[in-house]
py3Dmol code that shows the C-alpha trace and the ligand (Angstrom):
import py3Dmol

protein = """\
ATOM      1  CA  MET A   1     235.859 -59.759 -60.636  1.00  0.00           C
ATOM      2  CA  PRO A   2     234.272 -56.732 -62.379  1.00  0.00           C
ATOM      3  CA  LYS A   3     236.499 -54.502 -64.485  1.00  0.00           C
ATOM      4  CA  LEU A   4     237.852 -51.520 -62.545  1.00  0.00           C
ATOM      5  CA  ASN A   5     237.167 -49.173 -65.491  1.00  0.00           C
ATOM      6  CA  ASP A   6     233.515 -50.154 -65.560  1.00  0.00           C
ATOM      7  CA  VAL A   7     233.116 -49.907 -61.789  1.00  0.00           C
ATOM      8  CA  VAL A   8     234.581 -46.400 -61.662  1.00  0.00           C
ATOM      9  CA  ALA A   9     232.518 -45.227 -64.647  1.00  0.00           C
ATOM     10  CA  GLU A  10     229.330 -46.595 -63.137  1.00  0.00           C
ATOM     11  CA  ILE A  11     229.934 -45.016 -59.736  1.00  0.00           C
ATOM     12  CA  ALA A  12     230.645 -41.632 -61.335  1.00  0.00           C
ATOM     13  CA  ALA A  13     227.570 -41.854 -63.564  1.00  0.00           C
ATOM     14  CA  ASP A  14     225.313 -42.761 -60.643  1.00  0.00           C
ATOM     15  CA  LEU A  15     226.690 -40.119 -58.309  1.00  0.00           C
ATOM     16  CA  ALA A  16     226.398 -37.399 -60.947  1.00  0.00           C
ATOM     17  CA  LYS A  17     222.641 -37.849 -60.500  1.00  0.00           C
ATOM     18  CA  ALA A  18     222.716 -37.694 -56.691  1.00  0.00           C
ATOM     19  CA  THR A  19     220.285 -35.238 -55.178  1.00  0.00           C
ATOM     20  CA  GLU A  20     221.515 -35.499 -51.567  1.00  0.00           C
ATOM     21  CA  ARG A  21     225.038 -34.048 -51.597  1.00  0.00           C
ATOM     22  CA  GLY A  22     225.592 -32.737 -48.067  1.00  0.00           C
ATOM     23  CA  ALA A  23     226.722 -29.145 -47.556  1.00  0.00           C
ATOM     24  CA  VAL A  24     229.910 -27.295 -48.513  1.00  0.00           C
ATOM     25  CA  ALA A  25     232.049 -25.990 -45.650  1.00  0.00           C
ATOM     26  CA  THR A  26     231.061 -22.395 -44.952  1.00  0.00           C
ATOM     27  CA  TYR A  27     233.345 -21.537 -42.036  1.00  0.00           C
ATOM     28  CA  ILE A  28     236.160 -20.888 -44.517  1.00  0.00           C
ATOM     29  CA  PRO A  29     234.543 -18.252 -46.772  1.00  0.00           C
ATOM     30  CA  MET A  30     236.473 -19.244 -49.928  1.00  0.00           C
ATOM     31  CA  LEU A  31     235.293 -22.862 -49.614  1.00  0.00           C
ATOM     32  CA  ALA A  32     231.675 -21.730 -49.323  1.00  0.00           C
ATOM     33  CA  GLU A  33     231.905 -20.506 -52.917  1.00  0.00           C
ATOM     34  CA  VAL A  34     232.768 -23.892 -54.455  1.00  0.00           C
ATOM     35  CA  PRO A  35     229.838 -25.210 -56.563  1.00  0.00           C
ATOM     36  CA  ILE A  36     228.496 -28.309 -54.841  1.00  0.00           C
ATOM     37  CA  ASN A  37     227.478 -30.088 -58.021  1.00  0.00           C
ATOM     38  CA  GLN A  38     230.890 -31.630 -58.770  1.00  0.00           C
ATOM     39  CA  PHE A  39     232.313 -35.112 -58.464  1.00  0.00           C
ATOM     40  CA  GLY A  40     235.683 -36.493 -59.472  1.00  0.00           C
ATOM     41  CA  MET A  41     237.509 -39.753 -59.003  1.00  0.00           C
ATOM     42  CA  ALA A  42     240.969 -41.091 -59.876  1.00  0.00           C
ATOM     43  CA  VAL A  43     242.462 -44.531 -59.285  1.00  0.00           C
ATOM     44  CA  VAL A  44     246.124 -45.416 -59.857  1.00  0.00           C
ATOM     45  CA  THR A  45     246.721 -49.144 -59.796  1.00  0.00           C
ATOM     46  CA  ALA A  46     249.791 -51.218 -58.957  1.00  0.00           C
ATOM     47  CA  ASP A  47     250.430 -51.853 -62.640  1.00  0.00           C
ATOM     48  CA  GLY A  48     250.535 -48.130 -63.311  1.00  0.00           C
ATOM     49  CA  GLU A  49     247.118 -47.729 -64.888  1.00  0.00           C
ATOM     50  CA  THR A  50     245.278 -44.455 -64.167  1.00  0.00           C
ATOM     51  CA  ILE A  51     241.497 -44.460 -64.294  1.00  0.00           C
ATOM     52  CA  LEU A  52     239.663 -41.151 -64.191  1.00  0.00           C
ATOM     53  CA  ALA A  53     236.029 -40.181 -63.957  1.00  0.00           C
ATOM     54  CA  GLY A  54     233.996 -36.978 -63.675  1.00  0.00           C
ATOM     55  CA  ASP A  55     235.870 -33.871 -62.558  1.00  0.00           C
ATOM     56  CA  ALA A  56     239.111 -35.777 -61.947  1.00  0.00           C
ATOM     57  CA  ASP A  57     241.250 -32.934 -63.289  1.00  0.00           C
ATOM     58  CA  THR A  58     239.576 -30.081 -61.435  1.00  0.00           C
ATOM     59  CA  VAL A  59     241.769 -28.743 -58.643  1.00  0.00           C
ATOM     60  CA  PHE A  60     240.306 -28.226 -55.181  1.00  0.00           C
ATOM     61  CA  SER A  61     241.552 -27.297 -51.741  1.00  0.00           C
ATOM     62  CA  ILE A  62     243.070 -30.435 -50.224  1.00  0.00           C
ATOM     63  CA  GLN A  63     242.677 -29.072 -46.682  1.00  0.00           C
ATOM     64  CA  SER A  64     243.276 -31.818 -44.121  1.00  0.00           C
ATOM     65  CA  ILE A  65     244.543 -34.331 -46.661  1.00  0.00           C
ATOM     66  CA  SER A  66     247.740 -32.253 -46.443  1.00  0.00           C
ATOM     67  CA  LYS A  67     248.161 -33.628 -42.912  1.00  0.00           C
ATOM     68  CA  VAL A  68     249.260 -36.960 -44.379  1.00  0.00           C
ATOM     69  CA  PHE A  69     252.079 -35.291 -46.304  1.00  0.00           C
ATOM     70  CA  THR A  70     253.258 -33.110 -43.423  1.00  0.00           C
ATOM     71  CA  LEU A  71     253.225 -36.103 -41.076  1.00  0.00           C
ATOM     72  CA  THR A  72     255.413 -37.979 -43.560  1.00  0.00           C
ATOM     73  CA  LEU A  73     257.848 -35.069 -43.717  1.00  0.00           C
ATOM     74  CA  ALA A  74     257.939 -34.382 -39.967  1.00  0.00           C
ATOM     75  CA  LEU A  75     258.663 -38.052 -39.251  1.00  0.00           C
ATOM     76  CA  GLY A  76     261.470 -37.840 -41.807  1.00  0.00           C
ATOM     77  CA  GLN A  77     262.805 -34.763 -40.052  1.00  0.00           C
ATOM     78  CA  ILE A  78     262.566 -35.642 -36.359  1.00  0.00           C
ATOM     79  CA  GLY A  79     261.593 -39.328 -36.417  1.00  0.00           C
ATOM     80  CA  ASP A  80     259.812 -40.975 -33.507  1.00  0.00           C
ATOM     81  CA  ALA A  81     260.533 -37.985 -31.248  1.00  0.00           C
ATOM     82  CA  LEU A  82     257.349 -36.571 -32.798  1.00  0.00           C
ATOM     83  CA  TRP A  83     255.294 -39.038 -30.754  1.00  0.00           C
ATOM     84  CA  THR A  84     256.237 -37.311 -27.498  1.00  0.00           C
ATOM     85  CA  ARG A  85     254.228 -34.303 -28.696  1.00  0.00           C
ATOM     86  CA  VAL A  86     251.280 -35.900 -30.460  1.00  0.00           C
ATOM     87  CA  GLY A  87     249.399 -39.144 -29.826  1.00  0.00           C
ATOM     88  CA  LYS A  88     248.265 -42.017 -32.030  1.00  0.00           C
ATOM     89  CA  GLU A  89     244.736 -42.546 -30.787  1.00  0.00           C
ATOM     90  CA  PRO A  90     241.431 -41.715 -32.434  1.00  0.00           C
ATOM     91  CA  SER A  91     239.888 -38.680 -30.801  1.00  0.00           C
ATOM     92  CA  GLY A  92     236.187 -39.438 -31.072  1.00  0.00           C
ATOM     93  CA  ASN A  93     235.730 -35.688 -31.298  1.00  0.00           C
ATOM     94  CA  ALA A  94     235.342 -33.133 -34.060  1.00  0.00           C
ATOM     95  CA  PHE A  95     238.415 -32.219 -36.118  1.00  0.00           C
ATOM     96  CA  ASN A  96     238.668 -28.794 -34.497  1.00  0.00           C
ATOM     97  CA  SER A  97     237.884 -29.848 -30.928  1.00  0.00           C
ATOM     98  CA  ILE A  98     239.808 -28.418 -27.981  1.00  0.00           C
ATOM     99  CA  VAL A  99     238.303 -30.487 -25.141  1.00  0.00           C
ATOM    100  CA  GLN A 100     240.876 -33.270 -24.822  1.00  0.00           C
ATOM    101  CA  LEU A 101     243.816 -30.872 -24.771  1.00  0.00           C
ATOM    102  CA  GLU A 102     243.160 -29.752 -21.216  1.00  0.00           C
ATOM    103  CA  TYR A 103     243.407 -33.099 -19.474  1.00  0.00           C
ATOM    104  CA  GLU A 104     246.078 -34.411 -21.848  1.00  0.00           C
ATOM    105  CA  HIS A 105     248.511 -31.556 -21.075  1.00  0.00           C
ATOM    106  CA  GLY A 106     248.199 -29.920 -24.448  1.00  0.00           C
ATOM    107  CA  ILE A 107     249.153 -33.063 -26.356  1.00  0.00           C
ATOM    108  CA  PRO A 108     246.702 -33.719 -29.207  1.00  0.00           C
ATOM    109  CA  ARG A 109     245.313 -37.206 -29.624  1.00  0.00           C
ATOM    110  CA  ASN A 110     246.609 -37.723 -33.159  1.00  0.00           C
ATOM    111  CA  PRO A 111     248.313 -35.867 -36.039  1.00  0.00           C
ATOM    112  CA  PHE A 112     245.165 -35.683 -38.192  1.00  0.00           C
ATOM    113  CA  ILE A 113     242.940 -33.530 -35.986  1.00  0.00           C
ATOM    114  CA  ASN A 114     243.666 -29.817 -36.344  1.00  0.00           C
ATOM    115  CA  ALA A 115     245.555 -29.543 -33.044  1.00  0.00           C
ATOM    116  CA  GLY A 116     247.765 -32.492 -34.009  1.00  0.00           C
ATOM    117  CA  ALA A 117     248.515 -31.103 -37.439  1.00  0.00           C
ATOM    118  CA  ILE A 118     249.485 -27.746 -35.930  1.00  0.00           C
ATOM    119  CA  VAL A 119     251.994 -29.609 -33.716  1.00  0.00           C
ATOM    120  CA  VAL A 120     253.323 -31.383 -36.812  1.00  0.00           C
ATOM    121  CA  ALA A 121     253.704 -27.995 -38.531  1.00  0.00           C
ATOM    122  CA  ASP A 122     255.558 -26.711 -35.462  1.00  0.00           C
ATOM    123  CA  ALA A 123     257.858 -29.754 -35.547  1.00  0.00           C
ATOM    124  CA  MET A 124     258.701 -28.952 -39.168  1.00  0.00           C
ATOM    125  CA  LEU A 125     259.894 -25.522 -38.026  1.00  0.00           C
ATOM    126  CA  SER A 126     262.828 -26.893 -36.017  1.00  0.00           C
ATOM    127  CA  GLY A 127     265.760 -25.153 -37.633  1.00  0.00           C
ATOM    128  CA  HIS A 128     263.596 -23.794 -40.459  1.00  0.00           C
ATOM    129  CA  GLN A 129     261.664 -20.680 -41.314  1.00  0.00           C
ATOM    130  CA  PRO A 130     257.967 -21.060 -42.215  1.00  0.00           C
ATOM    131  CA  ARG A 131     258.788 -20.324 -45.858  1.00  0.00           C
ATOM    132  CA  GLU A 132     261.324 -23.170 -45.925  1.00  0.00           C
ATOM    133  CA  ALA A 133     258.896 -25.615 -44.307  1.00  0.00           C
ATOM    134  CA  LEU A 134     256.247 -24.700 -46.855  1.00  0.00           C
ATOM    135  CA  GLY A 135     258.750 -25.059 -49.666  1.00  0.00           C
ATOM    136  CA  ALA A 136     259.581 -28.561 -48.422  1.00  0.00           C
ATOM    137  CA  ILE A 137     255.889 -29.504 -48.312  1.00  0.00           C
ATOM    138  CA  LEU A 138     255.250 -28.244 -51.828  1.00  0.00           C
ATOM    139  CA  ARG A 139     258.383 -29.937 -53.171  1.00  0.00           C
ATOM    140  CA  PHE A 140     257.378 -33.255 -51.621  1.00  0.00           C
ATOM    141  CA  VAL A 141     253.807 -33.098 -52.924  1.00  0.00           C
ATOM    142  CA  ARG A 142     254.984 -32.156 -56.427  1.00  0.00           C
ATOM    143  CA  PHE A 143     257.510 -34.990 -56.356  1.00  0.00           C
ATOM    144  CA  VAL A 144     255.140 -37.740 -55.241  1.00  0.00           C
ATOM    145  CA  ALA A 145     252.406 -36.494 -57.575  1.00  0.00           C
ATOM    146  CA  ALA A 146     254.973 -36.105 -60.368  1.00  0.00           C
ATOM    147  CA  ASP A 147     253.495 -32.724 -61.233  1.00  0.00           C
ATOM    148  CA  GLU A 148     255.351 -29.448 -60.904  1.00  0.00           C
ATOM    149  CA  SER A 149     252.227 -27.359 -61.525  1.00  0.00           C
ATOM    150  CA  ILE A 150     250.781 -27.939 -58.033  1.00  0.00           C
ATOM    151  CA  THR A 151     250.539 -24.682 -56.067  1.00  0.00           C
ATOM    152  CA  ILE A 152     249.060 -23.078 -52.985  1.00  0.00           C
ATOM    153  CA  ASP A 153     245.831 -21.121 -53.423  1.00  0.00           C
ATOM    154  CA  GLU A 154     246.794 -17.920 -51.607  1.00  0.00           C
ATOM    155  CA  ALA A 155     243.192 -16.680 -51.499  1.00  0.00           C
ATOM    156  CA  VAL A 156     242.130 -19.804 -49.594  1.00  0.00           C
ATOM    157  CA  ALA A 157     245.097 -19.490 -47.212  1.00  0.00           C
ATOM    158  CA  ARG A 158     244.186 -15.864 -46.533  1.00  0.00           C
ATOM    159  CA  SER A 159     240.523 -16.678 -46.102  1.00  0.00           C
ATOM    160  CA  GLU A 160     241.394 -19.328 -43.546  1.00  0.00           C
ATOM    161  CA  LYS A 161     243.838 -17.102 -41.695  1.00  0.00           C
ATOM    162  CA  GLU A 162     241.253 -14.335 -41.401  1.00  0.00           C
ATOM    163  CA  THR A 163     238.652 -16.663 -39.932  1.00  0.00           C
ATOM    164  CA  GLY A 164     240.858 -19.235 -38.162  1.00  0.00           C
ATOM    165  CA  PHE A 165     239.955 -18.191 -34.629  1.00  0.00           C
ATOM    166  CA  ARG A 166     239.489 -21.768 -33.463  1.00  0.00           C
ATOM    167  CA  ASN A 167     242.841 -22.925 -34.849  1.00  0.00           C
ATOM    168  CA  THR A 168     244.495 -19.874 -33.315  1.00  0.00           C
ATOM    169  CA  ALA A 169     242.947 -20.789 -29.966  1.00  0.00           C
ATOM    170  CA  LEU A 170     244.202 -24.375 -30.283  1.00  0.00           C
ATOM    171  CA  ALA A 171     247.701 -23.163 -31.101  1.00  0.00           C
ATOM    172  CA  ASN A 172     247.833 -20.694 -28.221  1.00  0.00           C
ATOM    173  CA  TYR A 173     246.507 -23.289 -25.827  1.00  0.00           C
ATOM    174  CA  MET A 174     249.153 -25.825 -26.854  1.00  0.00           C
ATOM    175  CA  ARG A 175     251.844 -23.165 -26.694  1.00  0.00           C
ATOM    176  CA  SER A 176     250.863 -22.550 -23.065  1.00  0.00           C
ATOM    177  CA  PHE A 177     251.785 -26.180 -22.311  1.00  0.00           C
ATOM    178  CA  GLY A 178     255.060 -25.887 -24.243  1.00  0.00           C
ATOM    179  CA  VAL A 179     253.877 -28.412 -26.823  1.00  0.00           C
ATOM    180  CA  LEU A 180     254.329 -25.794 -29.540  1.00  0.00           C
ATOM    181  CA  ARG A 181     257.883 -24.505 -29.515  1.00  0.00           C
ATOM    182  CA  HIS A 182     257.801 -21.759 -32.122  1.00  0.00           C
ATOM    183  CA  PRO A 183     255.747 -18.565 -32.420  1.00  0.00           C
ATOM    184  CA  VAL A 184     252.123 -19.600 -32.930  1.00  0.00           C
ATOM    185  CA  ASP A 185     251.784 -17.474 -36.050  1.00  0.00           C
ATOM    186  CA  HIS A 186     254.655 -19.426 -37.641  1.00  0.00           C
ATOM    187  CA  ALA A 187     253.046 -22.821 -37.030  1.00  0.00           C
ATOM    188  CA  LEU A 188     249.650 -21.471 -38.081  1.00  0.00           C
ATOM    189  CA  GLY A 189     251.115 -19.865 -41.193  1.00  0.00           C
ATOM    190  CA  VAL A 190     252.481 -23.237 -42.310  1.00  0.00           C
ATOM    191  CA  TYR A 191     249.229 -24.983 -41.376  1.00  0.00           C
ATOM    192  CA  PHE A 192     246.904 -22.561 -43.197  1.00  0.00           C
ATOM    193  CA  HIS A 193     249.050 -22.680 -46.322  1.00  0.00           C
ATOM    194  CA  GLN A 194     249.415 -26.478 -46.406  1.00  0.00           C
ATOM    195  CA  CYS A 195     245.609 -26.744 -46.173  1.00  0.00           C
ATOM    196  CA  ALA A 196     245.316 -24.363 -49.139  1.00  0.00           C
ATOM    197  CA  ILE A 197     247.321 -26.552 -51.532  1.00  0.00           C
ATOM    198  CA  ALA A 198     245.202 -27.044 -54.647  1.00  0.00           C
ATOM    199  CA  MET A 199     245.255 -30.481 -56.233  1.00  0.00           C
ATOM    200  CA  SER A 200     243.042 -32.586 -58.482  1.00  0.00           C
ATOM    201  CA  CYS A 201     241.966 -36.188 -57.929  1.00  0.00           C
ATOM    202  CA  ARG A 202     244.562 -37.241 -60.492  1.00  0.00           C
ATOM    203  CA  HIS A 203     247.279 -35.405 -58.539  1.00  0.00           C
ATOM    204  CA  LEU A 204     246.173 -36.853 -55.215  1.00  0.00           C
ATOM    205  CA  ALA A 205     245.855 -40.433 -56.402  1.00  0.00           C
ATOM    206  CA  ARG A 206     249.390 -40.205 -57.767  1.00  0.00           C
ATOM    207  CA  ALA A 207     250.620 -38.600 -54.559  1.00  0.00           C
ATOM    208  CA  GLY A 208     249.133 -41.421 -52.466  1.00  0.00           C
ATOM    209  CA  ARG A 209     251.062 -44.136 -54.271  1.00  0.00           C
ATOM    210  CA  TYR A 210     253.867 -44.231 -51.711  1.00  0.00           C
ATOM    211  CA  LEU A 211     251.295 -45.153 -49.069  1.00  0.00           C
ATOM    212  CA  ALA A 212     249.672 -47.828 -51.212  1.00  0.00           C
ATOM    213  CA  PHE A 213     252.931 -49.405 -52.346  1.00  0.00           C
ATOM    214  CA  SER A 214     254.980 -49.710 -49.143  1.00  0.00           C
ATOM    215  CA  GLY A 215     256.794 -46.409 -49.471  1.00  0.00           C
ATOM    216  CA  ARG A 216     257.372 -46.666 -53.245  1.00  0.00           C
ATOM    217  CA  LEU A 217     255.788 -44.813 -56.149  1.00  0.00           C
ATOM    218  CA  THR A 218     255.434 -48.114 -57.992  1.00  0.00           C
ATOM    219  CA  PRO A 219     255.589 -51.590 -56.445  1.00  0.00           C
ATOM    220  CA  GLU A 220     259.063 -52.170 -57.902  1.00  0.00           C
ATOM    221  CA  GLY A 221     260.284 -48.560 -57.893  1.00  0.00           C
ATOM    222  CA  PRO A 222     262.758 -46.815 -55.611  1.00  0.00           C
ATOM    223  CA  SER A 223     261.774 -46.135 -52.018  1.00  0.00           C
ATOM    224  CA  VAL A 224     260.455 -42.664 -51.142  1.00  0.00           C
ATOM    225  CA  VAL A 225     259.875 -43.426 -47.462  1.00  0.00           C
ATOM    226  CA  ALA A 226     260.628 -46.541 -45.423  1.00  0.00           C
ATOM    227  CA  SER A 227     257.927 -49.185 -45.757  1.00  0.00           C
ATOM    228  CA  GLU A 228     257.447 -49.265 -41.990  1.00  0.00           C
ATOM    229  CA  ARG A 229     256.732 -45.531 -41.998  1.00  0.00           C
ATOM    230  CA  ALA A 230     254.231 -45.839 -44.855  1.00  0.00           C
ATOM    231  CA  ARG A 231     252.511 -48.696 -43.028  1.00  0.00           C
ATOM    232  CA  ARG A 232     252.234 -46.704 -39.803  1.00  0.00           C
ATOM    233  CA  ILE A 233     250.848 -43.628 -41.554  1.00  0.00           C
ATOM    234  CA  ALA A 234     248.261 -45.847 -43.255  1.00  0.00           C
ATOM    235  CA  ALA A 235     247.310 -47.293 -39.846  1.00  0.00           C
ATOM    236  CA  LEU A 236     246.674 -43.785 -38.545  1.00  0.00           C
ATOM    237  CA  MET A 237     244.629 -42.962 -41.645  1.00  0.00           C
ATOM    238  CA  LEU A 238     242.414 -45.949 -40.921  1.00  0.00           C
ATOM    239  CA  THR A 239     241.927 -45.135 -37.233  1.00  0.00           C
ATOM    240  CA  CYS A 240     241.969 -41.319 -37.292  1.00  0.00           C
ATOM    241  CA  GLY A 241     241.668 -40.124 -40.910  1.00  0.00           C
ATOM    242  CA  HIS A 242     237.972 -39.231 -40.708  1.00  0.00           C
ATOM    243  CA  TYR A 243     237.874 -37.790 -37.185  1.00  0.00           C
ATOM    244  CA  ASP A 244     234.787 -38.884 -35.288  1.00  0.00           C
ATOM    245  CA  GLY A 245     233.582 -40.526 -38.496  1.00  0.00           C
ATOM    246  CA  SER A 246     236.625 -42.855 -38.659  1.00  0.00           C
ATOM    247  CA  GLY A 247     234.795 -45.857 -37.239  1.00  0.00           C
ATOM    248  CA  ASP A 248     231.960 -45.463 -39.700  1.00  0.00           C
ATOM    249  CA  PHE A 249     234.394 -45.068 -42.618  1.00  0.00           C
ATOM    250  CA  ALA A 250     236.308 -48.222 -41.603  1.00  0.00           C
ATOM    251  CA  PHE A 251     233.023 -50.075 -41.202  1.00  0.00           C
ATOM    252  CA  ARG A 252     231.646 -49.010 -44.580  1.00  0.00           C
ATOM    253  CA  VAL A 253     234.780 -48.704 -46.724  1.00  0.00           C
ATOM    254  CA  GLY A 254     237.492 -50.650 -44.906  1.00  0.00           C
ATOM    255  CA  LEU A 255     240.410 -48.678 -46.356  1.00  0.00           C
ATOM    256  CA  PRO A 256     242.880 -46.234 -44.807  1.00  0.00           C
ATOM    257  CA  GLY A 257     241.652 -42.802 -45.870  1.00  0.00           C
ATOM    258  CA  LYS A 258     242.157 -39.130 -45.148  1.00  0.00           C
ATOM    259  CA  SER A 259     239.466 -36.551 -45.738  1.00  0.00           C
ATOM    260  CA  GLY A 260     239.524 -32.775 -45.992  1.00  0.00           C
ATOM    261  CA  VAL A 261     236.790 -30.149 -45.672  1.00  0.00           C
ATOM    262  CA  GLY A 262     237.377 -29.219 -49.312  1.00  0.00           C
ATOM    263  CA  GLY A 263     235.511 -32.475 -50.035  1.00  0.00           C
ATOM    264  CA  GLY A 264     238.466 -34.613 -51.056  1.00  0.00           C
ATOM    265  CA  ILE A 265     239.371 -38.054 -49.723  1.00  0.00           C
ATOM    266  CA  LEU A 266     242.624 -39.903 -50.358  1.00  0.00           C
ATOM    267  CA  ALA A 267     242.254 -43.634 -49.755  1.00  0.00           C
ATOM    268  CA  ILE A 268     244.599 -46.523 -50.321  1.00  0.00           C
ATOM    269  CA  ALA A 269     244.045 -50.170 -51.067  1.00  0.00           C
ATOM    270  CA  PRO A 270     247.420 -51.508 -49.871  1.00  0.00           C
ATOM    271  CA  GLY A 271     249.372 -53.169 -52.661  1.00  0.00           C
ATOM    272  CA  LYS A 272     246.532 -52.570 -55.092  1.00  0.00           C
ATOM    273  CA  ALA A 273     245.718 -48.922 -55.686  1.00  0.00           C
ATOM    274  CA  SER A 274     245.793 -45.312 -54.595  1.00  0.00           C
ATOM    275  CA  ILE A 275     242.409 -43.631 -54.908  1.00  0.00           C
ATOM    276  CA  ALA A 276     241.247 -40.015 -54.739  1.00  0.00           C
ATOM    277  CA  VAL A 277     237.650 -38.852 -54.759  1.00  0.00           C
ATOM    278  CA  TRP A 278     236.231 -35.363 -54.538  1.00  0.00           C
ATOM    279  CA  SER A 279     232.809 -33.912 -54.037  1.00  0.00           C
ATOM    280  CA  PRO A 280     232.559 -30.674 -52.053  1.00  0.00           C
ATOM    281  CA  GLY A 281     229.393 -31.473 -50.108  1.00  0.00           C
ATOM    282  CA  LEU A 282     230.171 -32.732 -46.595  1.00  0.00           C
ATOM    283  CA  ASP A 283     228.415 -34.914 -44.046  1.00  0.00           C
ATOM    284  CA  PRO A 284     227.952 -33.650 -40.464  1.00  0.00           C
ATOM    285  CA  HIS A 285     231.473 -34.853 -39.507  1.00  0.00           C
ATOM    286  CA  GLY A 286     233.061 -32.737 -42.248  1.00  0.00           C
ATOM    287  CA  ASN A 287     233.794 -35.668 -44.580  1.00  0.00           C
ATOM    288  CA  SER A 288     232.745 -35.746 -48.253  1.00  0.00           C
ATOM    289  CA  LEU A 289     229.290 -37.295 -48.441  1.00  0.00           C
ATOM    290  CA  LEU A 290     229.466 -38.577 -52.017  1.00  0.00           C
ATOM    291  CA  GLY A 291     233.193 -39.266 -51.717  1.00  0.00           C
ATOM    292  CA  SER A 292     232.695 -41.834 -48.992  1.00  0.00           C
ATOM    293  CA  ILE A 293     229.757 -43.396 -50.862  1.00  0.00           C
ATOM    294  CA  ALA A 294     231.962 -43.712 -53.959  1.00  0.00           C
ATOM    295  CA  LEU A 295     234.729 -45.372 -51.944  1.00  0.00           C
ATOM    296  CA  GLU A 296     232.278 -47.703 -50.242  1.00  0.00           C
ATOM    297  CA  ARG A 297     230.987 -48.855 -53.624  1.00  0.00           C
ATOM    298  CA  LEU A 298     234.470 -49.172 -55.131  1.00  0.00           C
ATOM    299  CA  ALA A 299     235.914 -51.156 -52.212  1.00  0.00           C
ATOM    300  CA  LYS A 300     232.936 -53.469 -52.202  1.00  0.00           C
ATOM    301  CA  ALA A 301     232.909 -54.093 -55.960  1.00  0.00           C
ATOM    302  CA  MET A 302     236.677 -54.691 -56.154  1.00  0.00           C
ATOM    303  CA  ARG A 303     236.829 -56.507 -52.777  1.00  0.00           C
ATOM    304  CA  TRP A 304     239.565 -54.108 -51.736  1.00  0.00           C
ATOM    305  CA  SER A 305     238.672 -53.737 -48.051  1.00  0.00           C
ATOM    306  CA  VAL A 306     241.727 -54.440 -45.889  1.00  0.00           C
ATOM    307  CA  PHE A 307     239.458 -56.724 -43.891  1.00  0.00           C
ATOM    308  CA  ALA A 308     238.747 -58.873 -46.972  1.00  0.00           C
ATOM    309  CA  GLY A 309     235.278 -60.011 -47.950  1.00  0.00           C
TER     310      GLY A 309
END
"""
ligand_1 = """\
10
LIG
N 241.894 -26.042 -42.759
C 240.811 -26.721 -42.108
C 240.691 -26.264 -40.675
O 241.674 -25.998 -40.066
C 241.074 -28.180 -42.192
C 239.996 -29.001 -41.561
C 239.674 -30.223 -42.344
O 239.952 -30.359 -43.533
N 238.989 -31.127 -41.701
O 239.629 -26.169 -40.130
"""
view = py3Dmol.view(width=600, height=400)
view.addModel(protein, "pdb")
view.setStyle({"model": 0}, {"cartoon": {"style": "trace"}})
view.addModel(ligand_1, "xyz")
view.setStyle({"model": 1}, {"stick": {}})
view.zoomTo()
view.show()
């Protein structure tokens, strides 16, 4: 088996030279300004080792990776009742698609597409103000990442709010079916701000440990969430974490992963490691182009695919 340190260093060195990097997201103006020429990677292993490469300490907008954390919290808050308002199936459509909502009575296919995450945000508002829900999200992320410095980039949140016409349409449409139960601007306020959380690869890899280690921050440590819940969230990451690119990601990488249009991907090798990669250039599905290549190479070299081999 090759040494993890060497594998990570080699991937980062090779990808630093990549000429084809995809394109940064431009529909959120603040994201369009991020220099494309960056790549970072962080791996936290079961024995507590942290391996970093490239721009692993540069913070970026986690965007849809936040959907993993809010799903964890909403399930903690309302439990399986959440599944009456959002499905568990891959959508086969773009992350911001509205088409399936009409014939599925406003119920989004899964919690990782935008519509689903807006429902999750709405669920977090039961008995809470938007500010409290956001406080809970930030507290959770800081706790699992063991870093109190993590914050929300207000400029990104504002930029997204000003241009979030599609998300606003999704929210209004779901509200018309009664799937959203709070004022749409409350659910959207939570959603836009959770997407604007700024984290580095090091932060994210640490934050993903509870998913890699059956609900624990270390294999022997105290439980953060029930192992069954961590396992189910990982299953959804595998089937839905890359939108209509989820099949391709499972085929190439074979790990549960969640991408964001900021160019980050959080992936987990169950029982072995939590991994974060970041490169702002995206493929046509809105997933980090170099990030998925890095994960494909890492999973192959370390034989970490959940499908073995
Ligand atoms: N905030 C982004 C949006 O709503 C999140 C999308 C993503 O990361 N795929 O469009």
